[in-house]
N, C-alpha and C positions, 0 to 999 in steps of 0.2 A: 307391399313393396318395401323398399330400405327406409330406415328410420330418416326422417327430415326435421333438422334442428335449426330452420330459419323462420322467420316472419313470412306468411303466404298470402299471395292476394286471390280473394274469392270473388270473381267477377260474377255480378248479379243482375246487369242491366247493360244494355248497348243501344247505340245512336240516341238521337236528341230531338226534341219538337220544338226546343227554341231556335230562334233565326237570328243568333247573334251577327251582326254585319261582318265581323272580322273573320267568323269560323267556317271551316269547309265541311265540317263534319254532317250537316244535315243533307248537303248534296252528294256526299260520298256513301252515306250509310242508310238513308231514309228515316222513318220514324222510329221512335223510341219503342224499345222491345225488353220485356222483363222475362227473367228466368224463372221456371216454376219453382215454388218455395221447398217443396218436398225434395227437388233435385239439390237444389243448393246446400240444403241441410243434410242431406246423404253424403255429398262431396266434403263438407265441413266435418262431419263424423269420422269419415274414412282418414282425412287429413288428421285430426286429433288422434286417432287410434295410432298413427304412425309417428306421433311425437311433435305435432305443431303446437305451439303455444300460443301462437297469436295469428289472427287472421284479420286482413284488411279488406273491407267491403269496398270493390271497385266498379266502375262503370263511366259511362260519358256523364250521366246525369241520374244518381241514384235515388234522389229525392224523389224521383217518377217512379220509383220501384212499385210495381202493382202486378200481382198475381191473382187474379179472379177477386179481387176487394182484398186481398192479403197484402199489406203495406210495408214500408221497411221497419216500421216499430215491430210489426207480426214479427218478421225475420229476424230481428235484433232478438226478441225474447225468445225466439226458438233455438237461435244459437246459444244464450245464455242457459238453457237447459241441458246443454252437451256435458257429457262427462268423460274424462277428467275436463275439469275448467279450463277454459280457453280465453284469453283475450281477444276482444274484438274491436276493432279500430276503424273508423269511418275514413276512407281515403280521400276523397274531396266531394264537396255538396253545395248545391246553390242555395243562395239565401231564398230566393222565391219559392223553393219547395222543402223547405227543412223543418221538419215536423218538430213542432216545442217539446212534445214528449221525448224527444233524443235527449234533452237536457236533463230531464229527470231521471231517465235510466243513467246517466252518466253520474248524477249527484248520489244515486243510490249505492251504497258502499259494496254490498255483494255482487252487483249486476257485472256482466262480463263486458259491458260497454264501458271502454277506457275513457276519461276525461280530456278529450283530444279532438279537434275539429280543424279541418282545412277548408275554408269559405271564400271561395274567388272574391276578389273585390274589383279589380282590372281598374277602375277609377274612382276617386272620389269627388268627380265633378258631375253634377246632374245633366250638364250640356253633353259632356263626352258619354256619360253611360246611355242617354237618350240615342246620341248617334251611334251607339254600339247596339242599340236596340236592347238593352237590359233593362229589366222593367223595376228597378228600385232606385232608391235614391242613397247618396252619401250619408244622409243622416239617419235612413232607416236602418243601415249597415251598422253604423256605430252604435246606435240604440240596441241593436240585436248583441253585438260584441259585449256592451256593458251588461246586458241581462245573462248572458251566457255565463260572464265572468264572476256574477253575484249569485247565480243559481248553482254553479258548479265550482266549488273552491278548487282553485290552483288550476284550471282548465288550461290546458296547451292550445292556444289559438295561432292559426298561421293563415296566410292569403296569398293568391297569386295578383300582381298589378302589373298593368303595362302603360308603359310610357311612350310618347311621340305618336299616339293615335291621330290620324289626319284632324288637323284643326284645333288640336289642344294647345291652348295658350298658356302663358307664365300663371294667369289667375287659376284657370282650369288644373294646372299641376299643383299650384299650391294647395288647392283644394285637397288633393290626394295626400299631398305631404300631411295636411293637417288631419285628416281621418285617421291616417296610420298613427300618427304622432299622439292622438288623444283616444287611440284605442288600446284595449289590453292586449293585442297581438304581439307574438314573440318572435316570429318568424315570418319574413316576407320575401316570394320568389318574384323577382322583377324580370319582366320582359320588355324587350323594345320592339315596338310594333314593326312587323316586315310585310311587306307587299306581297300580297297573292292575287294575282289577276282575276280570278273566278270569283272571289268574294265581293259582296255589296261595298265593303269600305274601300275597295279600289278606286271605285268611282268618285269618292270624296275628294272636295278639295282642301288645300290648307296642308301639304305635305310638310312635314317638320323635318328640318335638315338634321343629318345624323350626327353631329357634334352637339346639337341640342338634346336629341334623345340620349346620348350618352352621357351628359352633363345631370340631366334628371335622372337617369338610371342610378348614377354613383350617388347621387344625393340621397336616393331612398334605401340604397344598399349601406349607407353610413347610418341613416336613422335605423335601418334593419338591426344591424350590429348592436346599436345602443338599446333597442327595445329586447334585444336578447339577453345583453348583460343583465338588464332590469329585472327580467323574468327570472334569470339565473339567482340573483341576489335574493329576490323575493322567497326562492325556494330554499335558500340556506337555513338548516336547522329543522326542516322537515323530513319526515321518513315516508319514503315513496316506494310502491313495487317496482322493481326493476328486472327486466327479463334479460338477461346476458347472452351475448351473441358471440363474441370472439375475443381472442387475446391482442392486446395492443401495448406496445412498448411494457412487456412484462405485465400488465394488468388486466383484468377482465373489462370489457367494454360492453354496455348495453344501454337500453333507453328505459326512461321511467314510463309510467302509464299515461303522463302528460308529454311524453315525447322529447323529453331531455337527454342529452349524451351523458353517460355517466362512465367513470373509471373507478374500479374498486381493486385493491389488493388482495389475493387470496391464494395460498398455497394449493388449494384441489382446484380442479376444473368447476367452472360455474357454466359451460356452453349450454345453453337452452335451460337455464334452471332460472326460477322466479324467485327473488328474495327481496325482503323489506331491507332498505338501504337509507341510511341518515345521510342526509347532503350536506357535508362538512364545509367545503371550500370549492373556490374556482382555480382552476390551473389553466393555464394557456388556452381559454375559450372551452373549457369543458368541466363539467362538475365532478368533484372528486368526493368520494362517499366511503362508508364503512358500514359492511354488511352486518345485519342484527340476525340472529337466530332466534 
């Protein structure tokens, strides 16, 4: 087929065995299913031949990936063997089945797996996590985040978080705020809980007024912006590999391995090119860098 010059999702798994109380997926799709490893690698190989430089592994619950005993690490290592080399990014993965060996792969300089993780938090309050039927604590989440940051220098960590879940008190919300504030997260997707009549959470008491949800959401978005700025600052002076995607305002735009947005001036086209970039300064919420050859 024609050349592909963008990041491509590689779906490796579908459905989910978890029964989070706010989620409709288990009802709609049934039990977790994984794609055959050979099949996933064959598609990846074909995509790489067509010019793809970055693959994002996606699914509903990819930590559950298992093809006859071959797990996510087996798959990631198989993709590491592709020629030409491709960047491999984990789309989103649950804390409860995140293999620690992923961090080892990310910390290994030559490995295709980039130092970037999106791990849903949803809430930092154990009471709310319990009501959501999510089987970890705010403390366990925070502990993992710090371990990831220590194991993988410069790792880009992001999360989903939900506000306004039925019964969420001001104290519950404060726990969520604190977990994010004290974590090395640099990007937070904030969702306001919305009612779905068919899910278990719809039957919970303690509905949160829309104005309260909105205020909590705004507070987390503000905190998220502070976290992002702090992470950008921490990366200044670093040299990171950047995969360039497109032109923006006369400059070339791309993402670092740890998923920060970067602009670089270049007279020649950098589309779909991977280059080392010295991160020099922060301009209007985006890093400005200088390409090193």
